[in-house]
CHARMM internal coordinates of N, CA and C (Angstrom, degrees):
IC EDIT
DIST 1 N 1 CA 1.4513
DIST 1 CA 1 C 1.5300
ANGL 1 N 1 CA 1 C 109.46
DIST 1 C 2 N 1.2968
ANGL 1 CA 1 C 2 N 117.58
DIHE 1 N 1 CA 1 C 2 N 157.58
DIST 2 N 2 CA 1.4696
ANGL 1 C 2 N 2 CA 119.57
DIHE 1 CA 1 C 2 N 2 CA 178.81
DIST 2 CA 2 C 1.5293
ANGL 2 N 2 CA 2 C 112.61
DIHE 1 C 2 N 2 CA 2 C -57.45
DIST 2 C 3 N 1.3330
ANGL 2 CA 2 C 3 N 117.30
DIHE 2 N 2 CA 2 C 3 N -36.52
DIST 3 N 3 CA 1.4871
ANGL 2 C 3 N 3 CA 119.83
DIHE 2 CA 2 C 3 N 3 CA 179.30
DIST 3 CA 3 C 1.5318
ANGL 3 N 3 CA 3 C 110.32
DIHE 2 C 3 N 3 CA 3 C -63.24
DIST 3 C 4 N 1.3415
ANGL 3 CA 3 C 4 N 117.07
DIHE 3 N 3 CA 3 C 4 N -41.54
DIST 4 N 4 CA 1.4554
ANGL 3 C 4 N 4 CA 119.72
DIHE 3 CA 3 C 4 N 4 CA 179.72
DIST 4 CA 4 C 1.5135
ANGL 4 N 4 CA 4 C 111.10
DIHE 3 C 4 N 4 CA 4 C -68.48
DIST 4 C 5 N 1.3322
ANGL 4 CA 4 C 5 N 117.38
DIHE 4 N 4 CA 4 C 5 N -41.00
DIST 5 N 5 CA 1.4749
ANGL 4 C 5 N 5 CA 120.74
DIHE 4 CA 4 C 5 N 5 CA 175.25
DIST 5 CA 5 C 1.5213
ANGL 5 N 5 CA 5 C 110.40
DIHE 4 C 5 N 5 CA 5 C -57.78
DIST 5 C 6 N 1.3217
ANGL 5 CA 5 C 6 N 116.08
DIHE 5 N 5 CA 5 C 6 N -43.58
DIST 6 N 6 CA 1.4739
ANGL 5 C 6 N 6 CA 121.43
DIHE 5 CA 5 C 6 N 6 CA -179.30
DIST 6 CA 6 C 1.5305
ANGL 6 N 6 CA 6 C 109.53
DIHE 5 C 6 N 6 CA 6 C -62.63
DIST 6 C 7 N 1.3139
ANGL 6 CA 6 C 7 N 116.96
DIHE 6 N 6 CA 6 C 7 N -41.82
DIST 7 N 7 CA 1.4693
ANGL 6 C 7 N 7 CA 121.35
DIHE 6 CA 6 C 7 N 7 CA 177.96
DIST 7 CA 7 C 1.5315
ANGL 7 N 7 CA 7 C 110.98
DIHE 6 C 7 N 7 CA 7 C -61.20
DIST 7 C 8 N 1.3173
ANGL 7 CA 7 C 8 N 117.09
DIHE 7 N 7 CA 7 C 8 N -43.52
DIST 8 N 8 CA 1.4600
ANGL 7 C 8 N 8 CA 121.81
DIHE 7 CA 7 C 8 N 8 CA 179.44
DIST 8 CA 8 C 1.5203
ANGL 8 N 8 CA 8 C 109.77
DIHE 7 C 8 N 8 CA 8 C -67.30
DIST 8 C 9 N 1.3216
ANGL 8 CA 8 C 9 N 117.39
DIHE 8 N 8 CA 8 C 9 N -43.65
DIST 9 N 9 CA 1.4581
ANGL 8 C 9 N 9 CA 121.11
DIHE 8 CA 8 C 9 N 9 CA 178.80
DIST 9 CA 9 C 1.5217
ANGL 9 N 9 CA 9 C 110.46
DIHE 8 C 9 N 9 CA 9 C -62.51
DIST 9 C 10 N 1.3176
ANGL 9 CA 9 C 10 N 117.65
DIHE 9 N 9 CA 9 C 10 N -39.05
DIST 10 N 10 CA 1.4674
ANGL 9 C 10 N 10 CA 121.46
DIHE 9 CA 9 C 10 N 10 CA 178.73
DIST 10 CA 10 C 1.5316
ANGL 10 N 10 CA 10 C 109.70
DIHE 9 C 10 N 10 CA 10 C -61.46
DIST 10 C 11 N 1.3296
ANGL 10 CA 10 C 11 N 116.88
DIHE 10 N 10 CA 10 C 11 N -44.37
DIST 11 N 11 CA 1.4537
ANGL 10 C 11 N 11 CA 121.24
DIHE 10 CA 10 C 11 N 11 CA -179.86
DIST 11 CA 11 C 1.5302
ANGL 11 N 11 CA 11 C 110.04
DIHE 10 C 11 N 11 CA 11 C -63.22
DIST 11 C 12 N 1.3243
ANGL 11 CA 11 C 12 N 117.19
DIHE 11 N 11 CA 11 C 12 N -42.03
DIST 12 N 12 CA 1.4757
ANGL 11 C 12 N 12 CA 120.55
DIHE 11 CA 11 C 12 N 12 CA 177.63
DIST 12 CA 12 C 1.5255
ANGL 12 N 12 CA 12 C 110.90
DIHE 11 C 12 N 12 CA 12 C -64.44
DIST 12 C 13 N 1.3355
ANGL 12 CA 12 C 13 N 117.44
DIHE 12 N 12 CA 12 C 13 N -38.79
DIST 13 N 13 CA 1.4623
ANGL 12 C 13 N 13 CA 121.69
DIHE 12 CA 12 C 13 N 13 CA 178.55
DIST 13 CA 13 C 1.5279
ANGL 13 N 13 CA 13 C 111.17
DIHE 12 C 13 N 13 CA 13 C -65.88
DIST 13 C 14 N 1.3284
ANGL 13 CA 13 C 14 N 116.81
DIHE 13 N 13 CA 13 C 14 N -42.36
DIST 14 N 14 CA 1.4550
ANGL 13 C 14 N 14 CA 120.98
DIHE 13 CA 13 C 14 N 14 CA 179.80
DIST 14 CA 14 C 1.5311
ANGL 14 N 14 CA 14 C 112.42
DIHE 13 C 14 N 14 CA 14 C -62.90
DIST 14 C 15 N 1.3260
ANGL 14 CA 14 C 15 N 115.53
DIHE 14 N 14 CA 14 C 15 N -29.29
DIST 15 N 15 CA 1.4710
ANGL 14 C 15 N 15 CA 120.46
DIHE 14 CA 14 C 15 N 15 CA 179.19
DIST 15 CA 15 C 1.5244
ANGL 15 N 15 CA 15 C 111.91
DIHE 14 C 15 N 15 CA 15 C -90.56
DIST 15 C 16 N 1.3458
ANGL 15 CA 15 C 16 N 117.17
DIHE 15 N 15 CA 15 C 16 N 1.05
DIST 16 N 16 CA 1.4577
ANGL 15 C 16 N 16 CA 121.81
DIHE 15 CA 15 C 16 N 16 CA 175.20
DIST 16 CA 16 C 1.5171
ANGL 16 N 16 CA 16 C 115.46
DIHE 15 C 16 N 16 CA 16 C 86.77
DIST 16 C 17 N 1.3117
ANGL 16 CA 16 C 17 N 117.36
DIHE 16 N 16 CA 16 C 17 N 11.86
DIST 17 N 17 CA 1.4757
ANGL 16 C 17 N 17 CA 119.79
DIHE 16 CA 16 C 17 N 17 CA -178.70
DIST 17 CA 17 C 1.5172
ANGL 17 N 17 CA 17 C 112.93
DIHE 16 C 17 N 17 CA 17 C -92.38
DIST 17 C 18 N 1.3175
ANGL 17 CA 17 C 18 N 116.96
DIHE 17 N 17 CA 17 C 18 N -34.16
DIST 18 N 18 CA 1.4839
ANGL 17 C 18 N 18 CA 120.07
DIHE 17 CA 17 C 18 N 18 CA 179.25
DIST 18 CA 18 C 1.5165
ANGL 18 N 18 CA 18 C 108.62
DIHE 17 C 18 N 18 CA 18 C -102.03
DIST 18 C 19 N 1.3037
ANGL 18 CA 18 C 19 N 116.61
DIHE 18 N 18 CA 18 C 19 N 122.48
DIST 19 N 19 CA 1.4650
ANGL 18 C 19 N 19 CA 121.76
DIHE 18 CA 18 C 19 N 19 CA -177.47
DIST 19 CA 19 C 1.5256
ANGL 19 N 19 CA 19 C 112.63
DIHE 18 C 19 N 19 CA 19 C -90.50
DIST 19 C 20 N 1.3276
ANGL 19 CA 19 C 20 N 116.99
DIHE 19 N 19 CA 19 C 20 N -23.20
DIST 20 N 20 CA 1.4670
ANGL 19 C 20 N 20 CA 120.67
DIHE 19 CA 19 C 20 N 20 CA -178.54
DIST 20 CA 20 C 1.5280
ANGL 20 N 20 CA 20 C 109.89
DIHE 19 C 20 N 20 CA 20 C -90.89
DIST 20 C 21 N 1.3225
ANGL 20 CA 20 C 21 N 114.50
DIHE 20 N 20 CA 20 C 21 N 169.27
DIST 21 N 21 CA 1.4760
ANGL 20 C 21 N 21 CA 120.27
DIHE 20 CA 20 C 21 N 21 CA 178.98
DIST 21 CA 21 C 1.5249
ANGL 21 N 21 CA 21 C 110.01
DIHE 20 C 21 N 21 CA 21 C -71.90
DIST 21 C 22 N 1.3317
ANGL 21 CA 21 C 22 N 117.27
DIHE 21 N 21 CA 21 C 22 N 143.38
DIST 22 N 22 CA 1.4850
ANGL 21 C 22 N 22 CA 119.43
DIHE 21 CA 21 C 22 N 22 CA 174.03
DIST 22 CA 22 C 1.5220
ANGL 22 N 22 CA 22 C 109.74
DIHE 21 C 22 N 22 CA 22 C -62.95
DIST 22 C 23 N 1.3346
ANGL 22 CA 22 C 23 N 116.45
DIHE 22 N 22 CA 22 C 23 N 126.46
DIST 23 N 23 CA 1.4551
ANGL 22 C 23 N 23 CA 121.65
DIHE 22 CA 22 C 23 N 23 CA -175.97
DIST 23 CA 23 C 1.5249
ANGL 23 N 23 CA 23 C 113.45
DIHE 22 C 23 N 23 CA 23 C -111.99
DIST 23 C 24 N 1.3311
ANGL 23 CA 23 C 24 N 115.86
DIHE 23 N 23 CA 23 C 24 N -20.10
DIST 24 N 24 CA 1.4547
ANGL 23 C 24 N 24 CA 119.05
DIHE 23 CA 23 C 24 N 24 CA -174.85
DIST 24 CA 24 C 1.5190
ANGL 24 N 24 CA 24 C 112.77
DIHE 23 C 24 N 24 CA 24 C 88.56
DIST 24 C 25 N 1.3356
ANGL 24 CA 24 C 25 N 116.23
DIHE 24 N 24 CA 24 C 25 N 1.85
DIST 25 N 25 CA 1.4708
ANGL 24 C 25 N 25 CA 121.38
DIHE 24 CA 24 C 25 N 25 CA 175.48
DIST 25 CA 25 C 1.5125
ANGL 25 N 25 CA 25 C 107.32
DIHE 24 C 25 N 25 CA 25 C -114.82
DIST 25 C 26 N 1.3511
ANGL 25 CA 25 C 26 N 115.73
DIHE 25 N 25 CA 25 C 26 N 125.16
DIST 26 N 26 CA 1.4466
ANGL 25 C 26 N 26 CA 120.70
DIHE 25 CA 25 C 26 N 26 CA -179.42
DIST 26 CA 26 C 1.5115
ANGL 26 N 26 CA 26 C 108.77
DIHE 25 C 26 N 26 CA 26 C -80.71
DIST 26 C 27 N 1.3443
ANGL 26 CA 26 C 27 N 115.92
DIHE 26 N 26 CA 26 C 27 N 102.70
DIST 27 N 27 CA 1.4591
ANGL 26 C 27 N 27 CA 121.83
DIHE 26 CA 26 C 27 N 27 CA -173.15
DIST 27 CA 27 C 1.5170
ANGL 27 N 27 CA 27 C 110.87
DIHE 26 C 27 N 27 CA 27 C -118.66
DIST 27 C 28 N 1.3262
ANGL 27 CA 27 C 28 N 117.30
DIHE 27 N 27 CA 27 C 28 N -171.60
DIST 28 N 28 CA 1.4672
ANGL 27 C 28 N 28 CA 122.10
DIHE 27 CA 27 C 28 N 28 CA -176.87
DIST 28 CA 28 C 1.5194
ANGL 28 N 28 CA 28 C 111.68
DIHE 27 C 28 N 28 CA 28 C -60.44
DIST 28 C 29 N 1.3368
ANGL 28 CA 28 C 29 N 118.47
DIHE 28 N 28 CA 28 C 29 N -38.06
DIST 29 N 29 CA 1.4665
ANGL 28 C 29 N 29 CA 120.86
DIHE 28 CA 28 C 29 N 29 CA 177.75
DIST 29 CA 29 C 1.5156
ANGL 29 N 29 CA 29 C 111.23
DIHE 28 C 29 N 29 CA 29 C -62.95
DIST 29 C 30 N 1.3204
ANGL 29 CA 29 C 30 N 115.80
DIHE 29 N 29 CA 29 C 30 N -41.03
DIST 30 N 30 CA 1.4672
ANGL 29 C 30 N 30 CA 121.21
DIHE 29 CA 29 C 30 N 30 CA 179.63
DIST 30 CA 30 C 1.5286
ANGL 30 N 30 CA 30 C 110.35
DIHE 29 C 30 N 30 CA 30 C -65.11
DIST 30 C 31 N 1.3185
ANGL 30 CA 30 C 31 N 116.40
DIHE 30 N 30 CA 30 C 31 N -44.10
DIST 31 N 31 CA 1.4591
ANGL 30 C 31 N 31 CA 120.81
DIHE 30 CA 30 C 31 N 31 CA -179.31
DIST 31 CA 31 C 1.5240
ANGL 31 N 31 CA 31 C 110.55
DIHE 30 C 31 N 31 CA 31 C -62.72
DIST 31 C 32 N 1.3132
ANGL 31 CA 31 C 32 N 116.69
DIHE 31 N 31 CA 31 C 32 N -44.59
DIST 32 N 32 CA 1.4623
ANGL 31 C 32 N 32 CA 120.54
DIHE 31 CA 31 C 32 N 32 CA -179.66
DIST 32 CA 32 C 1.5435
ANGL 32 N 32 CA 32 C 110.79
DIHE 31 C 32 N 32 CA 32 C -65.96
DIST 32 C 33 N 1.3163
ANGL 32 CA 32 C 33 N 117.41
DIHE 32 N 32 CA 32 C 33 N -40.69
DIST 33 N 33 CA 1.4566
ANGL 32 C 33 N 33 CA 120.56
DIHE 32 CA 32 C 33 N 33 CA 177.42
DIST 33 CA 33 C 1.5150
ANGL 33 N 33 CA 33 C 110.63
DIHE 32 C 33 N 33 CA 33 C -62.54
DIST 33 C 34 N 1.3150
ANGL 33 CA 33 C 34 N 117.78
DIHE 33 N 33 CA 33 C 34 N -43.09
DIST 34 N 34 CA 1.4591
ANGL 33 C 34 N 34 CA 121.44
DIHE 33 CA 33 C 34 N 34 CA 179.17
DIST 34 CA 34 C 1.5196
ANGL 34 N 34 CA 34 C 110.01
DIHE 33 C 34 N 34 CA 34 C -65.97
DIST 34 C 35 N 1.3271
ANGL 34 CA 34 C 35 N 118.36
DIHE 34 N 34 CA 34 C 35 N -39.19
DIST 35 N 35 CA 1.4525
ANGL 34 C 35 N 35 CA 121.75
DIHE 34 CA 34 C 35 N 35 CA -179.83
DIST 35 CA 35 C 1.5438
ANGL 35 N 35 CA 35 C 109.85
DIHE 34 C 35 N 35 CA 35 C -62.12
DIST 35 C 36 N 1.3270
ANGL 35 CA 35 C 36 N 117.25
DIHE 35 N 35 CA 35 C 36 N -45.04
DIST 36 N 36 CA 1.4550
ANGL 35 C 36 N 36 CA 120.27
DIHE 35 CA 35 C 36 N 36 CA 179.78
DIST 36 CA 36 C 1.5286
ANGL 36 N 36 CA 36 C 111.22
DIHE 35 C 36 N 36 CA 36 C -65.73
DIST 36 C 37 N 1.3340
ANGL 36 CA 36 C 37 N 116.83
DIHE 36 N 36 CA 36 C 37 N -40.45
DIST 37 N 37 CA 1.4571
ANGL 36 C 37 N 37 CA 120.60
DIHE 36 CA 36 C 37 N 37 CA 176.24
DIST 37 CA 37 C 1.5181
ANGL 37 N 37 CA 37 C 111.09
DIHE 36 C 37 N 37 CA 37 C -60.82
DIST 37 C 38 N 1.3175
ANGL 37 CA 37 C 38 N 116.09
DIHE 37 N 37 CA 37 C 38 N -47.31
DIST 38 N 38 CA 1.4631
ANGL 37 C 38 N 38 CA 120.18
DIHE 37 CA 37 C 38 N 38 CA 179.54
DIST 38 CA 38 C 1.5331
ANGL 38 N 38 CA 38 C 111.10
DIHE 37 C 38 N 38 CA 38 C -59.45
DIST 38 C 39 N 1.2955
ANGL 38 CA 38 C 39 N 116.26
DIHE 38 N 38 CA 38 C 39 N -44.33
DIST 39 N 39 CA 1.4663
ANGL 38 C 39 N 39 CA 120.75
DIHE 38 CA 38 C 39 N 39 CA -179.99
DIST 39 CA 39 C 1.5515
ANGL 39 N 39 CA 39 C 109.90
DIHE 38 C 39 N 39 CA 39 C -59.24
DIST 39 C 40 N 1.3405
ANGL 39 CA 39 C 40 N 116.93
DIHE 39 N 39 CA 39 C 40 N -45.03
DIST 40 N 40 CA 1.4613
ANGL 39 C 40 N 40 CA 120.70
DIHE 39 CA 39 C 40 N 40 CA 180.00
DIST 40 CA 40 C 1.5196
ANGL 40 N 40 CA 40 C 112.67
DIHE 39 C 40 N 40 CA 40 C -66.74
DIST 40 C 41 N 1.3248
ANGL 40 CA 40 C 41 N 116.51
DIHE 40 N 40 CA 40 C 41 N -25.24
DIST 41 N 41 CA 1.4624
ANGL 40 C 41 N 41 CA 121.82
DIHE 40 CA 40 C 41 N 41 CA 178.99
DIST 41 CA 41 C 1.5371
ANGL 41 N 41 CA 41 C 112.92
DIHE 40 C 41 N 41 CA 41 C -92.64
DIST 41 C 42 N 1.3211
ANGL 41 CA 41 C 42 N 115.92
DIHE 41 N 41 CA 41 C 42 N 7.48
DIST 42 N 42 CA 1.4851
ANGL 41 C 42 N 42 CA 121.56
DIHE 41 CA 41 C 42 N 42 CA -177.78
DIST 42 CA 42 C 1.5271
ANGL 42 N 42 CA 42 C 112.08
DIHE 41 C 42 N 42 CA 42 C 58.26
DIST 42 C 43 N 1.3313
ANGL 42 CA 42 C 43 N 115.36
DIHE 42 N 42 CA 42 C 43 N 36.57
DIST 43 N 43 CA 1.4614
ANGL 42 C 43 N 43 CA 121.80
DIHE 42 CA 42 C 43 N 43 CA 175.12
DIST 43 CA 43 C 1.5270
ANGL 43 N 43 CA 43 C 107.89
DIHE 42 C 43 N 43 CA 43 C -102.65
DIST 43 C 44 N 1.3241
ANGL 43 CA 43 C 44 N 117.04
DIHE 43 N 43 CA 43 C 44 N 170.36
DIST 44 N 44 CA 1.4626
ANGL 43 C 44 N 44 CA 121.72
DIHE 43 CA 43 C 44 N 44 CA 176.33
DIST 44 CA 44 C 1.5261
ANGL 44 N 44 CA 44 C 106.88
DIHE 43 C 44 N 44 CA 44 C -66.64
DIST 44 C 45 N 1.3287
ANGL 44 CA 44 C 45 N 116.50
DIHE 44 N 44 CA 44 C 45 N 111.12
DIST 45 N 45 CA 1.4657
ANGL 44 C 45 N 45 CA 122.51
DIHE 44 CA 44 C 45 N 45 CA -172.36
DIST 45 CA 45 C 1.5149
ANGL 45 N 45 CA 45 C 111.49
DIHE 44 C 45 N 45 CA 45 C -82.32
DIST 45 C 46 N 1.3325
ANGL 45 CA 45 C 46 N 115.81
DIHE 45 N 45 CA 45 C 46 N 73.78
DIST 46 N 46 CA 1.4662
ANGL 45 C 46 N 46 CA 121.54
DIHE 45 CA 45 C 46 N 46 CA -179.78
DIST 46 CA 46 C 1.5298
ANGL 46 N 46 CA 46 C 113.21
DIHE 45 C 46 N 46 CA 46 C -96.94
DIST 46 C 47 N 1.3153
ANGL 46 CA 46 C 47 N 116.62
DIHE 46 N 46 CA 46 C 47 N -21.93
DIST 47 N 47 CA 1.4609
ANGL 46 C 47 N 47 CA 120.52
DIHE 46 CA 46 C 47 N 47 CA -173.47
DIST 47 CA 47 C 1.4930
ANGL 47 N 47 CA 47 C 112.32
DIHE 46 C 47 N 47 CA 47 C 83.70
DIST 47 C 48 N 1.3315
ANGL 47 CA 47 C 48 N 116.83
DIHE 47 N 47 CA 47 C 48 N -3.46
DIST 48 N 48 CA 1.4704
ANGL 47 C 48 N 48 CA 121.20
DIHE 47 CA 47 C 48 N 48 CA 179.41
DIST 48 CA 48 C 1.5175
ANGL 48 N 48 CA 48 C 109.65
DIHE 47 C 48 N 48 CA 48 C -89.11
DIST 48 C 49 N 1.3124
ANGL 48 CA 48 C 49 N 113.44
DIHE 48 N 48 CA 48 C 49 N 153.35
DIST 49 N 49 CA 1.4585
ANGL 48 C 49 N 49 CA 118.84
DIHE 48 CA 48 C 49 N 49 CA 177.94
DIST 49 CA 49 C 1.5137
ANGL 49 N 49 CA 49 C 109.60
DIHE 48 C 49 N 49 CA 49 C -78.01
DIST 49 C 50 N 1.3075
ANGL 49 CA 49 C 50 N 115.79
DIHE 49 N 49 CA 49 C 50 N 127.57
DIST 50 N 50 CA 1.4522
ANGL 49 C 50 N 50 CA 120.36
DIHE 49 CA 49 C 50 N 50 CA 174.52
DIST 50 CA 50 C 1.5173
ANGL 50 N 50 CA 50 C 109.37
DIHE 49 C 50 N 50 CA 50 C -143.38
DIST 50 C 51 N 1.3171
ANGL 50 CA 50 C 51 N 115.93
DIHE 50 N 50 CA 50 C 51 N 168.56
DIST 51 N 51 CA 1.4597
ANGL 50 C 51 N 51 CA 119.97
DIHE 50 CA 50 C 51 N 51 CA -171.55
DIST 51 CA 51 C 1.5336
ANGL 51 N 51 CA 51 C 111.63
DIHE 50 C 51 N 51 CA 51 C -64.72
DIST 51 C 52 N 1.3435
ANGL 51 CA 51 C 52 N 118.20
DIHE 51 N 51 CA 51 C 52 N -40.21
DIST 52 N 52 CA 1.4468
ANGL 51 C 52 N 52 CA 119.67
DIHE 51 CA 51 C 52 N 52 CA -178.50
DIST 52 CA 52 C 1.5279
ANGL 52 N 52 CA 52 C 111.54
DIHE 51 C 52 N 52 CA 52 C -64.63
DIST 52 C 53 N 1.3209
ANGL 52 CA 52 C 53 N 116.41
DIHE 52 N 52 CA 52 C 53 N -37.43
DIST 53 N 53 CA 1.4681
ANGL 52 C 53 N 53 CA 120.02
DIHE 52 CA 52 C 53 N 53 CA 178.09
DIST 53 CA 53 C 1.5206
ANGL 53 N 53 CA 53 C 111.32
DIHE 52 C 53 N 53 CA 53 C -67.21
DIST 53 C 54 N 1.3191
ANGL 53 CA 53 C 54 N 116.10
DIHE 53 N 53 CA 53 C 54 N -42.87
DIST 54 N 54 CA 1.4652
ANGL 53 C 54 N 54 CA 119.76
DIHE 53 CA 53 C 54 N 54 CA 179.93
DIST 54 CA 54 C 1.5245
ANGL 54 N 54 CA 54 C 110.91
DIHE 53 C 54 N 54 CA 54 C -65.21
DIST 54 C 55 N 1.3239
ANGL 54 CA 54 C 55 N 116.85
DIHE 54 N 54 CA 54 C 55 N -39.12
DIST 55 N 55 CA 1.4643
ANGL 54 C 55 N 55 CA 120.16
DIHE 54 CA 54 C 55 N 55 CA 177.52
DIST 55 CA 55 C 1.5349
ANGL 55 N 55 CA 55 C 109.67
DIHE 54 C 55 N 55 CA 55 C -64.59
DIST 55 C 56 N 1.3302
ANGL 55 CA 55 C 56 N 117.34
DIHE 55 N 55 CA 55 C 56 N -42.71
DIST 56 N 56 CA 1.4665
ANGL 55 C 56 N 56 CA 121.29
DIHE 55 CA 55 C 56 N 56 CA 178.41
DIST 56 CA 56 C 1.5229
ANGL 56 N 56 CA 56 C 111.56
DIHE 55 C 56 N 56 CA 56 C -61.81
DIST 56 C 57 N 1.3188
ANGL 56 CA 56 C 57 N 116.93
DIHE 56 N 56 CA 56 C 57 N -31.56
DIST 57 N 57 CA 1.4692
ANGL 56 C 57 N 57 CA 121.12
DIHE 56 CA 56 C 57 N 57 CA 176.99
DIST 57 CA 57 C 1.5119
ANGL 57 N 57 CA 57 C 112.08
DIHE 56 C 57 N 57 CA 57 C -78.93
DIST 57 C 58 N 1.3209
ANGL 57 CA 57 C 58 N 117.73
DIHE 57 N 57 CA 57 C 58 N -7.88
DIST 58 N 58 CA 1.4636
ANGL 57 C 58 N 58 CA 121.38
DIHE 57 CA 57 C 58 N 58 CA -177.72
DIST 58 CA 58 C 1.5216
ANGL 58 N 58 CA 58 C 111.45
DIHE 57 C 58 N 58 CA 58 C 85.74
DIST 58 C 59 N 1.3272
ANGL 58 CA 58 C 59 N 117.15
DIHE 58 N 58 CA 58 C 59 N 19.11
DIST 59 N 59 CA 1.4658
ANGL 58 C 59 N 59 CA 121.66
DIHE 58 CA 58 C 59 N 59 CA -176.88
DIST 59 CA 59 C 1.5204
ANGL 59 N 59 CA 59 C 111.61
DIHE 58 C 59 N 59 CA 59 C -115.86
DIST 59 C 60 N 1.3101
ANGL 59 CA 59 C 60 N 116.60
DIHE 59 N 59 CA 59 C 60 N 29.29
DIST 60 N 60 CA 1.4578
ANGL 59 C 60 N 60 CA 119.99
DIHE 59 CA 59 C 60 N 60 CA 179.71
DIST 60 CA 60 C 1.5158
ANGL 60 N 60 CA 60 C 111.44
DIHE 59 C 60 N 60 CA 60 C -72.38
DIST 60 C 61 N 1.3202
ANGL 60 CA 60 C 61 N 115.45
DIHE 60 N 60 CA 60 C 61 N -171.15
DIST 61 N 61 CA 1.4632
ANGL 60 C 61 N 61 CA 119.64
DIHE 60 CA 60 C 61 N 61 CA -179.58
DIST 61 CA 61 C 1.5093
ANGL 61 N 61 CA 61 C 112.70
DIHE 60 C 61 N 61 CA 61 C -57.22
DIST 61 C 62 N 1.2890
ANGL 61 CA 61 C 62 N 115.82
DIHE 61 N 61 CA 61 C 62 N 138.83
DIST 62 N 62 CA 1.4504
ANGL 61 C 62 N 62 CA 121.63
DIHE 61 CA 61 C 62 N 62 CA 177.86
DIST 62 CA 62 C 1.5275
ANGL 62 N 62 CA 62 C 108.57
DIHE 61 C 62 N 62 CA 62 C -84.64
DIST 62 C 63 N 1.3069
ANGL 62 CA 62 C 63 N 115.27
DIHE 62 N 62 CA 62 C 63 N 123.07
DIST 63 N 63 CA 1.4689
ANGL 62 C 63 N 63 CA 119.82
DIHE 62 CA 62 C 63 N 63 CA 178.81
DIST 63 CA 63 C 1.5090
ANGL 63 N 63 CA 63 C 109.15
DIHE 62 C 63 N 63 CA 63 C -125.14
DIST 63 C 64 N 1.2986
ANGL 63 CA 63 C 64 N 114.92
DIHE 63 N 63 CA 63 C 64 N 141.10
DIST 64 N 64 CA 1.4544
ANGL 63 C 64 N 64 CA 118.85
DIHE 63 CA 63 C 64 N 64 CA 176.12
DIST 64 CA 64 C 1.5123
ANGL 64 N 64 CA 64 C 108.02
DIHE 63 C 64 N 64 CA 64 C -102.69
DIST 64 C 65 N 1.3048
ANGL 64 CA 64 C 65 N 114.69
DIHE 64 N 64 CA 64 C 65 N 136.80
DIST 65 N 65 CA 1.4549
ANGL 64 C 65 N 65 CA 119.62
DIHE 64 CA 64 C 65 N 65 CA 178.86
DIST 65 CA 65 C 1.5233
ANGL 65 N 65 CA 65 C 109.08
DIHE 64 C 65 N 65 CA 65 C -78.48
DIST 65 C 66 N 1.3091
ANGL 65 CA 65 C 66 N 115.43
DIHE 65 N 65 CA 65 C 66 N 125.16
DIST 66 N 66 CA 1.4560
ANGL 65 C 66 N 66 CA 119.79
DIHE 65 CA 65 C 66 N 66 CA 178.11
DIST 66 CA 66 C 1.5006
ANGL 66 N 66 CA 66 C 107.69
DIHE 65 C 66 N 66 CA 66 C -128.71
DIST 66 C 67 N 1.2933
ANGL 66 CA 66 C 67 N 115.93
DIHE 66 N 66 CA 66 C 67 N 137.00
DIST 67 N 67 CA 1.4515
ANGL 66 C 67 N 67 CA 120.81
DIHE 66 CA 66 C 67 N 67 CA 176.62
DIST 67 CA 67 C 1.4885
ANGL 67 N 67 CA 67 C 108.95
DIHE 66 C 67 N 67 CA 67 C -83.53
DIST 67 C 68 N 1.3189
ANGL 67 CA 67 C 68 N 115.13
DIHE 67 N 67 CA 67 C 68 N 134.65
DIST 68 N 68 CA 1.4566
ANGL 67 C 68 N 68 CA 119.88
DIHE 67 CA 67 C 68 N 68 CA 177.82
DIST 68 CA 68 C 1.5272
ANGL 68 N 68 CA 68 C 107.97
DIHE 67 C 68 N 68 CA 68 C -106.21
DIST 68 C 69 N 1.2971
ANGL 68 CA 68 C 69 N 115.72
DIHE 68 N 68 CA 68 C 69 N 128.97
DIST 69 N 69 CA 1.4621
ANGL 68 C 69 N 69 CA 121.28
DIHE 68 CA 68 C 69 N 69 CA 178.84
DIST 69 CA 69 C 1.5198
ANGL 69 N 69 CA 69 C 108.18
DIHE 68 C 69 N 69 CA 69 C -97.40
DIST 69 C 70 N 1.3023
ANGL 69 CA 69 C 70 N 114.16
DIHE 69 N 69 CA 69 C 70 N 124.42
DIST 70 N 70 CA 1.4843
ANGL 69 C 70 N 70 CA 119.45
DIHE 69 CA 69 C 70 N 70 CA 178.28
DIST 70 CA 70 C 1.5280
ANGL 70 N 70 CA 70 C 109.26
DIHE 69 C 70 N 70 CA 70 C -99.90
DIST 70 C 71 N 1.3084
ANGL 70 CA 70 C 71 N 115.27
DIHE 70 N 70 CA 70 C 71 N 133.47
DIST 71 N 71 CA 1.4733
ANGL 70 C 71 N 71 CA 117.31
DIHE 70 CA 70 C 71 N 71 CA 176.93
DIST 71 CA 71 C 1.5357
ANGL 71 N 71 CA 71 C 109.81
DIHE 70 C 71 N 71 CA 71 C -68.67
DIST 71 C 72 N 1.3082
ANGL 71 CA 71 C 72 N 116.09
DIHE 71 N 71 CA 71 C 72 N 144.24
DIST 72 N 72 CA 1.4818
ANGL 71 C 72 N 72 CA 120.01
DIHE 71 CA 71 C 72 N 72 CA -179.93
DIST 72 CA 72 C 1.4769
ANGL 72 N 72 CA 72 C 112.40
DIHE 71 C 72 N 72 CA 72 C -97.84
END
COOR INIT
IC SEED 1 N 1 CA 1 C
IC BUILD
């Protein structure tokens, strides 16, 4: 979605990879920024969105910590 693209672009911009404003459209600037980020992270530098890249950006799955009580 455009909101998710904007979130990813914002993360790339904060890390200095994306020089343009986050627009919510995955364009050539976004692909190149992601490719350079992936290369620096020793990931497959395709410029495509994948789970390892999103996790490296800090945008992986959101999990809530819940305590589990075990019966004794």
